PDB file of N, CA, C and O in Angstrom:
ATOM      1  N   UNK A   1      -1.615 -12.647 -10.255  1.00  0.00           N
ATOM      2  CA  UNK A   1      -1.888 -12.259 -11.606  1.00  0.00           C
ATOM      3  C   UNK A   1      -0.577 -11.821 -12.252  1.00  0.00           C
ATOM      4  O   UNK A   1       0.146 -11.006 -11.679  1.00  0.00           O
ATOM      5  N   UNK A   2      -0.265 -12.337 -13.414  1.00  0.00           N
ATOM      6  CA  UNK A   2       1.002 -11.979 -14.056  1.00  0.00           C
ATOM      7  C   UNK A   2       0.969 -10.550 -14.600  1.00  0.00           C
ATOM      8  O   UNK A   2      -0.080 -10.020 -14.967  1.00  0.00           O
ATOM      9  N   UNK A   3       2.138  -9.962 -14.635  1.00  0.00           N
ATOM     10  CA  UNK A   3       2.279  -8.622 -15.193  1.00  0.00           C
ATOM     11  C   UNK A   3       2.741  -8.773 -16.632  1.00  0.00           C
ATOM     12  O   UNK A   3       3.789  -9.363 -16.894  1.00  0.00           O
ATOM     13  N   UNK A   4       1.963  -8.242 -17.562  1.00  0.00           N
ATOM     14  CA  UNK A   4       2.288  -8.331 -18.982  1.00  0.00           C
ATOM     15  C   UNK A   4       2.489  -6.919 -19.513  1.00  0.00           C
ATOM     16  O   UNK A   4       1.616  -6.061 -19.383  1.00  0.00           O
ATOM     17  N   UNK A   5       3.660  -6.693 -20.117  1.00  0.00           N
ATOM     18  CA  UNK A   5       3.953  -5.406 -20.725  1.00  0.00           C
ATOM     19  C   UNK A   5       4.255  -5.660 -22.184  1.00  0.00           C
ATOM     20  O   UNK A   5       5.199  -6.375 -22.521  1.00  0.00           O
ATOM     21  N   UNK A   6       3.442  -5.065 -23.055  1.00  0.00           N
ATOM     22  CA  UNK A   6       3.640  -5.259 -24.484  1.00  0.00           C
ATOM     23  C   UNK A   6       4.379  -4.068 -25.080  1.00  0.00           C
ATOM     24  O   UNK A   6       4.164  -2.921 -24.689  1.00  0.00           O
ATOM     25  N   UNK A   7       5.245  -4.364 -26.024  1.00  0.00           N
ATOM     26  CA  UNK A   7       6.026  -3.322 -26.664  1.00  0.00           C
ATOM     27  C   UNK A   7       5.189  -2.658 -27.751  1.00  0.00           C
ATOM     28  O   UNK A   7       4.572  -3.325 -28.581  1.00  0.00           O
ATOM     29  N   UNK A   8       5.183  -1.342 -27.723  1.00  0.00           N
ATOM     30  CA  UNK A   8       4.498  -0.579 -28.756  1.00  0.00           C
ATOM     31  C   UNK A   8       5.539  -0.020 -29.717  1.00  0.00           C
ATOM     32  O   UNK A   8       6.730   0.028 -29.409  1.00  0.00           O
ATOM     33  N   UNK A   9       5.082   0.385 -30.842  1.00  0.00           N
ATOM     34  CA  UNK A   9       5.977   0.896 -31.871  1.00  0.00           C
ATOM     35  C   UNK A   9       6.701   2.148 -31.365  1.00  0.00           C
ATOM     36  O   UNK A   9       6.071   3.083 -30.871  1.00  0.00           O
ATOM     37  N   UNK A  10       7.998   2.153 -31.491  1.00  0.00           N
ATOM     38  CA  UNK A  10       8.803   3.309 -31.104  1.00  0.00           C
ATOM     39  C   UNK A  10       9.268   3.300 -29.657  1.00  0.00           C
ATOM     40  O   UNK A  10       9.935   4.243 -29.233  1.00  0.00           O
ATOM     41  N   UNK A  11       8.940   2.270 -28.885  1.00  0.00           N
ATOM     42  CA  UNK A  11       9.375   2.206 -27.490  1.00  0.00           C
ATOM     43  C   UNK A  11      10.720   1.501 -27.388  1.00  0.00           C
ATOM     44  O   UNK A  11      10.983   0.519 -28.082  1.00  0.00           O
ATOM     45  N   UNK A  12      11.550   2.016 -26.520  1.00  0.00           N
ATOM     46  CA  UNK A  12      12.858   1.394 -26.313  1.00  0.00           C
ATOM     47  C   UNK A  12      12.753   0.354 -25.193  1.00  0.00           C
ATOM     48  O   UNK A  12      11.724   0.234 -24.529  1.00  0.00           O
ATOM     49  N   UNK A  13      13.834  -0.386 -25.004  1.00  0.00           N
ATOM     50  CA  UNK A  13      13.872  -1.387 -23.933  1.00  0.00           C
ATOM     51  C   UNK A  13      13.747  -0.717 -22.572  1.00  0.00           C
ATOM     52  O   UNK A  13      13.112  -1.250 -21.662  1.00  0.00           O
ATOM     53  N   UNK A  14      14.361   0.460 -22.442  1.00  0.00           N
ATOM     54  CA  UNK A  14      14.288   1.171 -21.167  1.00  0.00           C
ATOM     55  C   UNK A  14      12.851   1.592 -20.835  1.00  0.00           C
ATOM     56  O   UNK A  14      12.441   1.551 -19.675  1.00  0.00           O
ATOM     57  N   UNK A  15      12.095   1.995 -21.854  1.00  0.00           N
ATOM     58  CA  UNK A  15      10.697   2.368 -21.632  1.00  0.00           C
ATOM     59  C   UNK A  15       9.887   1.171 -21.138  1.00  0.00           C
ATOM     60  O   UNK A  15       9.065   1.299 -20.230  1.00  0.00           O
ATOM     61  N   UNK A  16      10.121   0.033 -21.729  1.00  0.00           N
ATOM     62  CA  UNK A  16       9.391  -1.181 -21.353  1.00  0.00           C
ATOM     63  C   UNK A  16       9.762  -1.605 -19.937  1.00  0.00           C
ATOM     64  O   UNK A  16       8.896  -1.998 -19.156  1.00  0.00           O
ATOM     65  N   UNK A  17      11.041  -1.527 -19.609  1.00  0.00           N
ATOM     66  CA  UNK A  17      11.480  -1.878 -18.253  1.00  0.00           C
ATOM     67  C   UNK A  17      10.873  -0.915 -17.240  1.00  0.00           C
ATOM     68  O   UNK A  17      10.473  -1.327 -16.152  1.00  0.00           O
ATOM     69  N   UNK A  18      10.804   0.362 -17.596  1.00  0.00           N
ATOM     70  CA  UNK A  18      10.186   1.347 -16.705  1.00  0.00           C
ATOM     71  C   UNK A  18       8.716   1.063 -16.465  1.00  0.00           C
ATOM     72  O   UNK A  18       8.239   1.179 -15.336  1.00  0.00           O
ATOM     73  N   UNK A  19       7.989   0.692 -17.516  1.00  0.00           N
ATOM     74  CA  UNK A  19       6.576   0.327 -17.372  1.00  0.00           C
ATOM     75  C   UNK A  19       6.420  -0.862 -16.444  1.00  0.00           C
ATOM     76  O   UNK A  19       5.571  -0.868 -15.553  1.00  0.00           O
ATOM     77  N   UNK A  20       7.263  -1.880 -16.669  1.00  0.00           N
ATOM     78  CA  UNK A  20       7.204  -3.075 -15.833  1.00  0.00           C
ATOM     79  C   UNK A  20       7.473  -2.718 -14.383  1.00  0.00           C
ATOM     80  O   UNK A  20       6.776  -3.187 -13.483  1.00  0.00           O
ATOM     81  N   UNK A  21       8.473  -1.895 -14.158  1.00  0.00           N
ATOM     82  CA  UNK A  21       8.850  -1.518 -12.794  1.00  0.00           C
ATOM     83  C   UNK A  21       7.702  -0.781 -12.098  1.00  0.00           C
ATOM     84  O   UNK A  21       7.413  -1.060 -10.934  1.00  0.00           O
ATOM     85  N   UNK A  22       7.048   0.149 -12.788  1.00  0.00           N
ATOM     86  CA  UNK A  22       5.926   0.880 -12.209  1.00  0.00           C
ATOM     87  C   UNK A  22       4.778  -0.066 -11.845  1.00  0.00           C
ATOM     88  O   UNK A  22       4.201   0.034 -10.762  1.00  0.00           O
ATOM     89  N   UNK A  23       4.455  -0.981 -12.757  1.00  0.00           N
ATOM     90  CA  UNK A  23       3.387  -1.948 -12.476  1.00  0.00           C
ATOM     91  C   UNK A  23       3.756  -2.843 -11.295  1.00  0.00           C
ATOM     92  O   UNK A  23       2.915  -3.164 -10.456  1.00  0.00           O
ATOM     93  N   UNK A  24       5.012  -3.235 -11.246  1.00  0.00           N
ATOM     94  CA  UNK A  24       5.514  -4.086 -10.172  1.00  0.00           C
ATOM     95  C   UNK A  24       5.358  -3.384  -8.826  1.00  0.00           C
ATOM     96  O   UNK A  24       4.932  -3.995  -7.846  1.00  0.00           O
ATOM     97  N   UNK A  25       5.700  -2.111  -8.784  1.00  0.00           N
ATOM     98  CA  UNK A  25       5.589  -1.362  -7.533  1.00  0.00           C
ATOM     99  C   UNK A  25       4.134  -1.106  -7.161  1.00  0.00           C
ATOM    100  O   UNK A  25       3.792  -1.126  -5.979  1.00  0.00           O
ATOM    101  N   UNK A  26       3.268  -0.865  -8.146  1.00  0.00           N
ATOM    102  CA  UNK A  26       1.857  -0.633  -7.862  1.00  0.00           C
ATOM    103  C   UNK A  26       1.184  -1.863  -7.266  1.00  0.00           C
ATOM    104  O   UNK A  26       0.314  -1.743  -6.404  1.00  0.00           O
ATOM    105  N   UNK A  27       1.580  -3.027  -7.718  1.00  0.00           N
ATOM    106  CA  UNK A  27       0.960  -4.264  -7.251  1.00  0.00           C
ATOM    107  C   UNK A  27       1.490  -4.720  -5.892  1.00  0.00           C
ATOM    108  O   UNK A  27       0.942  -5.656  -5.311  1.00  0.00           O
ATOM    109  N   UNK A  28       2.531  -4.089  -5.376  1.00  0.00           N
ATOM    110  CA  UNK A  28       3.144  -4.471  -4.090  1.00  0.00           C
ATOM    111  C   UNK A  28       3.556  -5.939  -4.065  1.00  0.00           C
ATOM    112  O   UNK A  28       3.284  -6.656  -3.102  1.00  0.00           O
ATOM    113  N   UNK A  29       4.198  -6.365  -5.108  1.00  0.00           N
ATOM    114  CA  UNK A  29       4.617  -7.760  -5.212  1.00  0.00           C
ATOM    115  C   UNK A  29       5.695  -8.084  -4.186  1.00  0.00           C
ATOM    116  O   UNK A  29       5.705  -9.179  -3.624  1.00  0.00           O
ATOM    117  N   UNK A  30       6.596  -7.148  -3.938  1.00  0.00           N
ATOM    118  CA  UNK A  30       7.665  -7.409  -2.975  1.00  0.00           C
ATOM    119  C   UNK A  30       7.095  -7.660  -1.585  1.00  0.00           C
ATOM    120  O   UNK A  30       7.566  -8.545  -0.871  1.00  0.00           O
ATOM    121  N   UNK A  31       6.082  -6.886  -1.196  1.00  0.00           N
ATOM    122  CA  UNK A  31       5.467  -7.082   0.116  1.00  0.00           C
ATOM    123  C   UNK A  31       4.805  -8.460   0.201  1.00  0.00           C
ATOM    124  O   UNK A  31       4.900  -9.145   1.220  1.00  0.00           O
ATOM    125  N   UNK A  32       4.140  -8.849  -0.871  1.00  0.00           N
ATOM    126  CA  UNK A  32       3.475 -10.151  -0.893  1.00  0.00           C
ATOM    127  C   UNK A  32       4.485 -11.285  -0.779  1.00  0.00           C
ATOM    128  O   UNK A  32       4.247 -12.266  -0.075  1.00  0.00           O
ATOM    129  N   UNK A  33       5.596 -11.152  -1.460  1.00  0.00           N
ATOM    130  CA  UNK A  33       6.638 -12.184  -1.399  1.00  0.00           C
ATOM    131  C   UNK A  33       7.209 -12.269   0.012  1.00  0.00           C
ATOM    132  O   UNK A  33       7.431 -13.365   0.527  1.00  0.00           O
ATOM    133  N   UNK A  34       7.445 -11.127   0.636  1.00  0.00           N
ATOM    134  CA  UNK A  34       7.964 -11.121   2.007  1.00  0.00           C
ATOM    135  C   UNK A  34       6.984 -11.794   2.959  1.00  0.00           C
ATOM    136  O   UNK A  34       7.383 -12.565   3.832  1.00  0.00           O
ATOM    137  N   UNK A  35       5.679 -11.493   2.782  1.00  0.00           N
ATOM    138  CA  UNK A  35       4.671 -12.098   3.655  1.00  0.00           C
ATOM    139  C   UNK A  35       4.640 -13.612   3.505  1.00  0.00           C
ATOM    140  O   UNK A  35       4.518 -14.336   4.493  1.00  0.00           O
ATOM    141  N   UNK A  36       4.751 -14.086   2.272  1.00  0.00           N
ATOM    142  CA  UNK A  36       4.609 -15.523   2.027  1.00  0.00           C
ATOM    143  C   UNK A  36       5.857 -16.323   2.375  1.00  0.00           C
ATOM    144  O   UNK A  36       5.755 -17.499   2.726  1.00  0.00           O
ATOM    145  N   UNK A  37       7.029 -15.709   2.286  1.00  0.00           N
ATOM    146  CA  UNK A  37       8.250 -16.465   2.537  1.00  0.00           C
ATOM    147  C   UNK A  37       8.594 -16.541   4.021  1.00  0.00           C
ATOM    148  O   UNK A  37       9.103 -17.555   4.498  1.00  0.00           O
ATOM    149  N   UNK A  38       8.314 -15.465   4.742  1.00  0.00           N
ATOM    150  CA  UNK A  38       8.684 -15.435   6.150  1.00  0.00           C
ATOM    151  C   UNK A  38       7.482 -15.788   7.020  1.00  0.00           C
ATOM    152  O   UNK A  38       6.360 -15.364   6.745  1.00  0.00           O
ATOM    153  N   UNK A  39       7.723 -16.557   8.059  1.00  0.00           N
ATOM    154  CA  UNK A  39       6.664 -16.920   8.989  1.00  0.00           C
ATOM    155  C   UNK A  39       6.448 -15.769   9.961  1.00  0.00           C
ATOM    156  O   UNK A  39       7.406 -15.219  10.504  1.00  0.00           O
ATOM    157  N   UNK A  40       5.209 -15.413  10.174  1.00  0.00           N
ATOM    158  CA  UNK A  40       4.888 -14.422  11.186  1.00  0.00           C
ATOM    159  C   UNK A  40       4.062 -15.080  12.273  1.00  0.00           C
ATOM    160  O   UNK A  40       3.105 -15.805  12.004  1.00  0.00           O
ATOM    161  N   UNK A  41       4.451 -14.813  13.490  1.00  0.00           N
ATOM    162  CA  UNK A  41       3.749 -15.403  14.615  1.00  0.00           C
ATOM    163  C   UNK A  41       2.334 -14.842  14.698  1.00  0.00           C
ATOM    164  O   UNK A  41       2.100 -13.692  14.326  1.00  0.00           O
ATOM    165  N   UNK A  42       1.394 -15.641  15.180  1.00  0.00           N
ATOM    166  CA  UNK A  42       0.019 -15.157  15.317  1.00  0.00           C
ATOM    167  C   UNK A  42      -0.086 -13.902  16.187  1.00  0.00           C
ATOM    168  O   UNK A  42      -0.907 -13.025  15.918  1.00  0.00           O
ATOM    169  N   UNK A  43       0.739 -13.819  17.222  1.00  0.00           N
ATOM    170  CA  UNK A  43       0.693 -12.631  18.082  1.00  0.00           C
ATOM    171  C   UNK A  43       1.134 -11.396  17.307  1.00  0.00           C
ATOM    172  O   UNK A  43       0.611 -10.306  17.540  1.00  0.00           O
ATOM    173  N   UNK A  44       2.087 -11.547  16.391  1.00  0.00           N
ATOM    174  CA  UNK A  44       2.538 -10.413  15.575  1.00  0.00           C
ATOM    175  C   UNK A  44       1.429  -9.966  14.628  1.00  0.00           C
ATOM    176  O   UNK A  44       1.266  -8.772  14.376  1.00  0.00           O
ATOM    177  N   UNK A  45       0.663 -10.931  14.102  1.00  0.00           N
ATOM    178  CA  UNK A  45      -0.456 -10.587  13.226  1.00  0.00           C
ATOM    179  C   UNK A  45      -1.518  -9.809  14.005  1.00  0.00           C
ATOM    180  O   UNK A  45      -2.050  -8.812  13.516  1.00  0.00           O
ATOM    181  N   UNK A  46      -1.822 -10.274  15.218  1.00  0.00           N
ATOM    182  CA  UNK A  46      -2.810  -9.588  16.042  1.00  0.00           C
ATOM    183  C   UNK A  46      -2.344  -8.178  16.379  1.00  0.00           C
ATOM    184  O   UNK A  46      -3.135  -7.235  16.355  1.00  0.00           O
ATOM    185  N   UNK A  47      -1.069  -8.034  16.691  1.00  0.00           N
ATOM    186  CA  UNK A  47      -0.507  -6.726  17.028  1.00  0.00           C
ATOM    187  C   UNK A  47      -0.610  -5.783  15.831  1.00  0.00           C
ATOM    188  O   UNK A  47      -0.925  -4.605  15.999  1.00  0.00           O
ATOM    189  N   UNK A  48      -0.351  -6.282  14.637  1.00  0.00           N
ATOM    190  CA  UNK A  48      -0.425  -5.449  13.433  1.00  0.00           C
ATOM    191  C   UNK A  48      -1.858  -4.985  13.186  1.00  0.00           C
ATOM    192  O   UNK A  48      -2.086  -3.824  12.846  1.00  0.00           O
ATOM    193  N   UNK A  49      -2.825  -5.890  13.357  1.00  0.00           N
ATOM    194  CA  UNK A  49      -4.231  -5.510  13.172  1.00  0.00           C
ATOM    195  C   UNK A  49      -4.641  -4.451  14.188  1.00  0.00           C
ATOM    196  O   UNK A  49      -5.324  -3.484  13.850  1.00  0.00           O
ATOM    197  N   UNK A  50      -4.214  -4.644  15.441  1.00  0.00           N
ATOM    198  CA  UNK A  50      -4.547  -3.698  16.494  1.00  0.00           C
ATOM    199  C   UNK A  50      -3.937  -2.329  16.198  1.00  0.00           C
ATOM    200  O   UNK A  50      -4.564  -1.296  16.429  1.00  0.00           O
ATOM    201  N   UNK A  51      -2.731  -2.335  15.694  1.00  0.00           N
ATOM    202  CA  UNK A  51      -2.042  -1.093  15.365  1.00  0.00           C
ATOM    203  C   UNK A  51      -2.795  -0.333  14.265  1.00  0.00           C
ATOM    204  O   UNK A  51      -2.909   0.891  14.326  1.00  0.00           O
ATOM    205  N   UNK A  52      -3.302  -1.046  13.270  1.00  0.00           N
ATOM    206  CA  UNK A  52      -4.062  -0.424  12.188  1.00  0.00           C
ATOM    207  C   UNK A  52      -5.361   0.171  12.727  1.00  0.00           C
ATOM    208  O   UNK A  52      -5.733   1.286  12.361  1.00  0.00           O
ATOM    209  N   UNK A  53      -6.045  -0.565  13.590  1.00  0.00           N
ATOM    210  CA  UNK A  53      -7.303  -0.077  14.160  1.00  0.00           C
ATOM    211  C   UNK A  53      -7.053   1.198  14.969  1.00  0.00           C
ATOM    212  O   UNK A  53      -7.811   2.161  14.856  1.00  0.00           O
ATOM    213  N   UNK A  54      -6.003   1.209  15.777  1.00  0.00           N
ATOM    214  CA  UNK A  54      -5.692   2.390  16.569  1.00  0.00           C
ATOM    215  C   UNK A  54      -5.344   3.577  15.681  1.00  0.00           C
ATOM    216  O   UNK A  54      -5.730   4.707  15.979  1.00  0.00           O
ATOM    217  N   UNK A  55      -4.628   3.335  14.604  1.00  0.00           N
ATOM    218  CA  UNK A  55      -4.250   4.403  13.682  1.00  0.00           C
ATOM    219  C   UNK A  55      -5.488   5.005  13.020  1.00  0.00           C
ATOM    220  O   UNK A  55      -5.602   6.226  12.912  1.00  0.00           O
ATOM    221  N   UNK A  56      -6.422   4.148  12.575  1.00  0.00           N
ATOM    222  CA  UNK A  56      -7.660   4.636  11.954  1.00  0.00           C
ATOM    223  C   UNK A  56      -8.471   5.470  12.942  1.00  0.00           C
ATOM    224  O   UNK A  56      -9.009   6.521  12.593  1.00  0.00           O
ATOM    225  N   UNK A  57      -8.549   4.986  14.178  1.00  0.00           N
ATOM    226  CA  UNK A  57      -9.294   5.700  15.207  1.00  0.00           C
ATOM    227  C   UNK A  57      -8.678   7.074  15.459  1.00  0.00           C
ATOM    228  O   UNK A  57      -9.393   8.063  15.621  1.00  0.00           O
ATOM    229  N   UNK A  58      -7.372   7.127  15.490  1.00  0.00           N
ATOM    230  CA  UNK A  58      -6.662   8.385  15.694  1.00  0.00           C
ATOM    231  C   UNK A  58      -6.949   9.362  14.551  1.00  0.00           C
ATOM    232  O   UNK A  58      -7.155  10.552  14.788  1.00  0.00           O
ATOM    233  N   UNK A  59      -6.963   8.867  13.329  1.00  0.00           N
ATOM    234  CA  UNK A  59      -7.257   9.710  12.171  1.00  0.00           C
ATOM    235  C   UNK A  59      -8.690  10.218  12.222  1.00  0.00           C
ATOM    236  O   UNK A  59      -8.948  11.381  11.911  1.00  0.00           O
ATOM    237  N   UNK A  60      -9.619   9.361  12.610  1.00  0.00           N
ATOM    238  CA  UNK A  60     -11.022   9.763  12.697  1.00  0.00           C
ATOM    239  C   UNK A  60     -11.207  10.854  13.754  1.00  0.00           C
ATOM    240  O   UNK A  60     -11.922  11.831  13.531  1.00  0.00           O
ATOM    241  N   UNK A  61     -10.553  10.676  14.912  1.00  0.00           N
ATOM    242  CA  UNK A  61     -10.657  11.684  15.960  1.00  0.00           C
ATOM    243  C   UNK A  61     -10.076  13.010  15.497  1.00  0.00           C
ATOM    244  O   UNK A  61     -10.645  14.068  15.765  1.00  0.00           O
ATOM    245  N   UNK A  62      -8.957  12.956  14.810  1.00  0.00           N
ATOM    246  CA  UNK A  62      -8.315  14.175  14.319  1.00  0.00           C
ATOM    247  C   UNK A  62      -9.220  14.880  13.302  1.00  0.00           C
ATOM    248  O   UNK A  62      -9.347  16.104  13.331  1.00  0.00           O
ATOM    249  N   UNK A  63      -9.846  14.116  12.409  1.00  0.00           N
ATOM    250  CA  UNK A  63     -10.736  14.693  11.410  1.00  0.00           C
ATOM    251  C   UNK A  63     -11.966  15.300  12.073  1.00  0.00           C
ATOM    252  O   UNK A  63     -12.432  16.367  11.674  1.00  0.00           O
ATOM    253  N   UNK A  64     -12.484  14.622  13.078  1.00  0.00           N
ATOM    254  CA  UNK A  64     -13.662  15.121  13.779  1.00  0.00           C
ATOM    255  C   UNK A  64     -13.337  16.431  14.490  1.00  0.00           C
ATOM    256  O   UNK A  64     -14.140  17.364  14.473  1.00  0.00           O
ATOM    257  N   UNK A  65     -12.156  16.504  15.120  1.00  0.00           N
ATOM    258  CA  UNK A  65     -11.738  17.724  15.795  1.00  0.00           C
ATOM    259  C   UNK A  65     -11.581  18.875  14.808  1.00  0.00           C
ATOM    260  O   UNK A  65     -11.952  20.010  15.110  1.00  0.00           O
ATOM    261  N   UNK A  66     -11.036  18.590  13.638  1.00  0.00           N
ATOM    262  CA  UNK A  66     -10.828  19.649  12.652  1.00  0.00           C
ATOM    263  C   UNK A  66     -12.157  20.158  12.087  1.00  0.00           C
ATOM    264  O   UNK A  66     -12.282  21.340  11.766  1.00  0.00           O
ATOM    265  N   UNK A  67     -13.139  19.278  11.968  1.00  0.00           N
ATOM    266  CA  UNK A  67     -14.465  19.713  11.505  1.00  0.00           C
ATOM    267  C   UNK A  67     -15.133  20.608  12.540  1.00  0.00           C
ATOM    268  O   UNK A  67     -15.803  21.577  12.183  1.00  0.00           O
ATOM    269  N   UNK A  68     -14.956  20.288  13.820  1.00  0.00           N
ATOM    270  CA  UNK A  68     -15.578  21.065  14.896  1.00  0.00           C
ATOM    271  C   UNK A  68     -14.809  22.342  15.207  1.00  0.00           C
ATOM    272  O   UNK A  68     -15.326  23.211  15.909  1.00  0.00           O
ATOM    273  N   UNK A  69     -13.624  22.472  14.716  1.00  0.00           N
ATOM    274  CA  UNK A  69     -12.781  23.626  15.047  1.00  0.00           C
ATOM    275  C   UNK A  69     -13.382  24.927  14.548  1.00  0.00           C
ATOM    276  O   UNK A  69     -13.338  25.939  15.249  1.00  0.00           O
ATOM    277  N   UNK A  70     -13.946  24.915  13.335  1.00  0.00           N
ATOM    278  CA  UNK A  70     -14.488  26.132  12.762  1.00  0.00           C
ATOM    279  C   UNK A  70     -15.903  26.454  13.198  1.00  0.00           C
ATOM    280  O   UNK A  70     -16.419  27.517  12.851  1.00  0.00           O
ATOM    281  N   UNK A  71     -16.550  25.566  13.953  1.00  0.00           N
ATOM    282  CA  UNK A  71     -17.939  25.776  14.364  1.00  0.00           C
ATOM    283  C   UNK A  71     -18.017  26.865  15.431  1.00  0.00           C
ATOM    284  O   UNK A  71     -17.105  27.040  16.239  1.00  0.00           O
ATOM    285  N   UNK A  72     -19.138  27.591  15.409  1.00  0.00           N
ATOM    286  CA  UNK A  72     -19.344  28.626  16.415  1.00  0.00           C
ATOM    287  C   UNK A  72     -19.754  27.985  17.725  1.00  0.00           C
ATOM    288  O   UNK A  72     -20.477  26.989  17.757  1.00  0.00           O
ATOM    289  N   UNK A  73     -19.274  28.582  18.800  1.00  0.00           N
ATOM    290  CA  UNK A  73     -19.567  28.014  20.114  1.00  0.00           C
ATOM    291  C   UNK A  73     -20.402  28.944  20.925  1.00  0.00           C
ATOM    292  O   UNK A  73     -20.746  28.630  22.064  1.00  0.00           O
TER     293      UNK A  73
END
């Protein structure tokens, strides 16, 4: 999806460039370009997915422990 920044009355060129830059960073365009230009091996993709799953599991365990910490025993 293209990024369109329209100039409003009283805005300078620097303001418009700043808006564009913020939108560019929010959309993670640089990451997408890196993914599409460079080849990633299937094993690297599997490793990345596994790493994300392990990270989520670790966060869930940590949250569960913190919820149980204040409970009476």
